[in-house]
N, C-alpha and C positions, 0 to 999 in steps of 0.2 A: 265531335270535331267540326269546327266551322271552316269551310274552305275559303281561300282568298280569291278575289277577283283578278282580272287582268291588270297588270301594273305597267303603265307606260313609263319606261325608264328614260325619260329625257332629262330630268333633273331640274326641278323647280321648287323653291320653298320660301315662304315669307311669313314672318310673325305678324299676323294681323291682330294687332293689339287694340283692345278697347279699354275703357277706363277701369283700372284696377284700384278701387278705392280702399279695400280691406288690406292694406299693405303691411300686415303684421306676420312675421315669419319666425317660427321656432327653429333654432339650430340645436340639434341634439345628437348624441352618440358619444364617440370617444375621441382620441387625440387628433385624428385626421379631420374631424369637424371642428374641434376647438383650435386647431392649427399648429403645425410645427414647421411651416415654411420658413426657411432662413435660420432654423435652430440647429446648431451643431455643437455637440458636447455641452448641452444645457445652456448655451449662450445664443441669443438672438442677434442677428447681424444688423437689425434696425432698418433694413431696407424695405421701403414701402413703394411698390410699383404704382404707376398712375391709376391702375384699375382698383386700387385699394385706398386711395388718398381720402382723407376726411372731407366731408361737405355737410353743410347744414341740412341737406335733404336726406341724410341717412342718420337715423338715431339708433341707439341701443339701450336696452334695459339693464341698468347696473345691478350688482349683487344686492344693493340697498333699495331696489325697486324704484330707481329714479331714471327718467328718460334723459339722455344726454347725447351729445354728438358722438357718433361712433368713430373711434380711433384705434388702429391696429396696435397691439393684439386685442381684439374685442372680447376674448375669453379670459383675459388676464386675471380678473377678480372672481372668475367662476371655476376654472380649472386651476386651482391654486397650488396643487402639489407638483407642478411641472412648469417648465419654461414654455410659454406660449409664443407663437409667431404668427405668420400669415395663414389664414384659413380661407374657406370658400365664401364666407358670408359677405364680405365687402365687395368682391367682384361680382357676386350674384346681385347685390343691391344696385351697384353701378350699371350692370347690364339691364336691369328692369327700368332704371331711370332713363336710359338711352332709348328705350322703346316708347314711342308716342302713346299716351293714354294711361301711363302709370302715374298715379297720384302721389305726390310728395307730401310728407316724408315717408320713405320706406323705413319701417321699424323692425329692427332685428332683436330677437330675444335669445341671447346665448345661454345654453344649458348643458353643453357637452362637457364630459369629464373623461380624461384619458384613462386607459387601461381598465375600462369597465366592461365586463361581459354582459350579455343581454339580460341574464337573470337578475342583475342589479338594477334593471330598469322596469321590472315587473311591478304591477299594482301592489301597493303595500310597502315598497322600498322607499328609502330616503330620496333617491334620485327621481323616482316617479312622482312622489309627492311634491318635490321642488318644481318639476316640469309643469305639473298641473297648476300649482300656485302662481308661478310666473306667467303662464299662459292666461290664467284668469285675470291677473292684475293688468296685463298688457291689453286685454280686450275690454276692460271695465270702461264704462261710459259710452257704450254703444258700438265698440269696435268688434272685429271678428278676426280670428286667425285665418289667414289665407292658405297657409300650407305649413307642414312640418318638413324640414330638410333633415334627413337622417343618414349619418355615415358612421357605421359601427360594425363590429364583427371580428376584428383582427384577433382579439383575445379568445373568441370562441373557436378559433382555428387550432388551438393547442390541444384540446381534448375531443376525441371522437364522440364521446357522450354528449358534449355540448353542441358539436357540429350537427349531429343527427337530429337534435330537437330545435335547431335554430329557427326553421320555418314556422313551426307551431308557436314558438315564443314571440316571434315577430308579429304574426297574425293576431295573437292575444293582445299584444301591446297596442296595435292599431285599433282594435275593437274597444279595448278598455279606455283608451284616451278619447276616442270619439264619444263614448258614452259619458265620460266624466266632464268633457267640455261641451256636451249637449249639441254635438254636430255630427250626425251619422254619416255625412258626406265629406268630412274633413280630408283634404288632399294630403297624401304622404308622397314625398319624392325621396326615395332611398337611393344610396349609392352602392353599387356592387363593388366588392373589394378589389383594390389594386394589389394589395399585399396582405400578409398575415404574420402572426407570431408563431404559428405552428404549421403542421403539414397537411391540415385539412381545409386548406383555402378553397379548393375546388368544391368541396362539399358545402361549405357556407355560401359560396357564390351561387351554386345551383339552387340552394334554398331561397336566397334573396331574389333571384330572377324567376323563381317559381311562384311567388306570391300572386294569388289570383283574386284578392279582394278588390272591390271597385274603388276607383280613385286612388290607386297605389301605382305610382310610376317607378321606373328603375333607370338610373343613369349609370353607365358602366365606366369605372375609373381605370380599368385594365389598360395598360400601355402608357399611362401618364408617367412623367419622369419621377423617379424615386430618389430620396436623399441617400447619403452614405450609410445610414443605419438600416437600409433595406426594408424599412417599414413605413416611414412617413413621406408624404408628397413634398416635392420642392415648392418654392414660392411660385415658379412658373406654372407648375402643375395645379396649384391651388387656384390661380387665376383662371386657368382653362376650365377647371371643374366648376367654379362659380358661374362661368358663362354657360356651361352645359346645363347646369341646374336651372338657370334662367331660361334657356331655350326650351327646356321641358315644360317649365311652368307656363311660359307665354304661349307655346303651341297648344297646350292643354286647355288653358282658359280661353284662348281665342276661339277654339273649336266649340267649347261649351256655350259660348255667347252667340255664335253666328250660325250654327248648324243643328245643334242637338234638339232644340224645341220642335223643329219641323220634321225631323226624321227619326225620332226616338223609336218608333215601332217598325221602321223599315229593316228588312234584312239586307245588309249591304254586301254580305260576303257569299256570293254564289258563283261557282265556276271560275276558278282562278286563272289568271294570266297577266303578264306585265310587259308592255312594250318598254324596252330599256336601253340606256346608253351608259350604264354605270354598274359596278360590281356590288350588288346587294350581297352581304355576307351570308353564307349558308348557316352560320351559327345563330344569327338573329331570327331567321324565319323558321328554319327546320327544327329549332329547339323550342319554338313557341307552341304551346299546346293547342292553340286555336288555328294553327296554320296547316292546311292540307297540302301534301306533296302531290305532284311536283309544283314548285314555284316556277312560273313561266316568264322569262325575261325577253323583251323585244328590243334589241339594240337599234338605235336610230341616230346616234350622235355622229357628227362630222366635224373634224378640227378646223380651226381658223375661220369659222362662219359667224358673221355678225348677225344680230337678231333680225335685221331686214331680210336676210336670206331664208328665214323661217316663216315669213308672212304668208297668209293664204294667197295662192296663185303661183307660189314658187315651187321648184322641183323638190326641195327638201320638205316642204309642208305637204305636198301631194304624196310623197313617199311615207311620211309619218302617218297620215290618215289611212293610206292603203295597208300598211303593216299592222296598224291597230285594228282595223276592221277584219283583216284576215285572222289575227290572233283571237279575236272575240267571236269568230264564226262558230255556229253550232250551239248558240245559247250562252256563250261566255260574256264577260264584261270587264272592261279595263278598271282595275282597282285604283290606280294612281299613275300620274306622270311624274317622273323624277327628272328635274331639269337643272343642268349645270352649264351655264353659258354666259358670256358677256365680256370675256377678256378682250376680244377684238373690238368691242364697243367702247373701250377705254382709250383708244387712240385718238378719236376725234371728239371735240366738245359737242359738235352738232349731233353725233350719234348718242353720246352720253346723255344729253339733255332730253332726248325723246325716248330713252330706253323704257321708262315706266309705262308710257302710253302704248308702246309697241308690245310690251310684255302683256299688258291687260287685253290688248286686242287678240293676241295669240291665244290666251286662255279662253276668251269668249268664243273665238272662231272655232277652236278645236272642240270645245263642248258642244257647240251647235252641230258641227259636222259629224260628231260621233253620237249625237242624240242623247247626251247625258249632261244636263244643265248643272249638275252637282259634282262633276268629275273632279277628283282630288288632285291638286298640283302640289308637289313638294319641291321647291326651288332651293338652290344653294347660293348663298351670298358669297361673292368672290373672295378667294384667298389672295389672288394675284391679278395682274393685268398686263397687257402689252403696251399701255400708254399711261399717261399721267392723270387720267380722270377716273381712277379706280374708285375713289370715295363717292364720286357722283353717281356712278353706276350702282355701287353698293347701297347708297341711300334709296335709289329707285327700287332696287330689289326688295329691300326691307320695308318699303313704303306701300307695296301692293295691298290694297284693301278689299279685294274681291273675296267672296265667301269661299271656304274650302281651299284657300291657298296658304300653305305653311312656308316657313323659311328656316333652313338650317345654315348656320354661319360657319364657313370654312376658314375664317381668319384665325391665324395662329397654328394651323396644321403645317407639318414639315414640308418644305419646298425643295425641289431638286436643284442641281447646279445651273439650270437654265433660268432660274428665278421665276418661272411661270407655272410649271407643272408640279403637281403633288407627287411626293415619293410613294413607294409601295405601301410603307407603313401608314402614311397619311390617307391613302385611298381605302385601306382596310378600316381605319377609324371613321372615315366619312361614311362608308357603307353602313357601319354600325349606327352612326348618328341618324342616317336617313331611316333605317329600320326602326330605331327608337321612336322617331317622330311618327311614322306610319302606325306602329303598334299602339302608341299612346292615343292617337287620334281615333283609330278604329275601336280600341277597347272601350273608350268612353262612349262611343255611339251605341255599343251593345249593352252598356250597364246603366 
């Protein structure tokens, strides 16, 4: 068991993106990957949200192995035995393009087929052969698959026998595909089920979240809106899922490019504790095999505080340093700072314009005063604000380019009646998103 270090829960995260030139992504699994958003009683409502609209910068590989501009539903000629609607692929691609450094075009390779158990994706099956064939064609001419996005397992919840062996079958699929594509480090981003067709959903979810192969991430769809059939995600949910998958990909690849080479052999996880101002969910950390109990949270957040009140020399900054140092006394070490702040800075253009510089100064100063030049910051890009300069502050938050600074985007999470604060449900989801970012980041450093 690997213990966790001290986590400073102040709330900060930024997707430090660098050039992602290998923008080929396999979309595989069953119906929630191929997309049923907007489909009711086998009819698609033809609604295409802005996050899914076609652009010359997003291509898809057709069933005839032709690159063409991607238009929803992008699985229409692949998952041919059902009516397809909106899936996570287009919002995923749009989110990548919105991140600076992602090379256009983003190339999507639809492969998902509805109602398919994982045994039908094993090496030797038609689905597996088609997946390999399409991946190899997509990468011909010097390209390389950047990641496999995998959302599947609903059918495996019907039978206990299938649910019990799901984890082993998933690990075999990852290993076989890496071997057949000649990439032992191929990134897999799998989705933990939101729903299922049977009563063994929890068993399959546990298997999905328990995969411990390197370069396998897990994004949790639990809690996303479900359609009237109680199985398929709504259009809104598919858009959010695509953004979550993009967050996971960008956080993972940003860390691999800015930190891994210098620290591969370091043991980052010794003597856990976390200065915190946000609810990290017990589920995420206590269920993670590498996390030693107890997880120590250090609350430091104070409402209605602009970032200038957190600068070195202020009372809030001094209290933050004091509490962090006390938490780490006796040989501990702060694992991360979780930072969620900025709503007050949206009121004034003057404050919004200098937000990025103030944030970078805070990161640098805190690292210096805590004696840790590599201290991890996970900041949250605003969901709301108190003024009209929200987009300006969000752009600054997502534009931080310091090493070991990640960004989780709260946009789209449910907001309370005051139009500023997240609901309880949203806070739970945000805690899980922060944990996903931290676990993905630290898992990569160890593998």
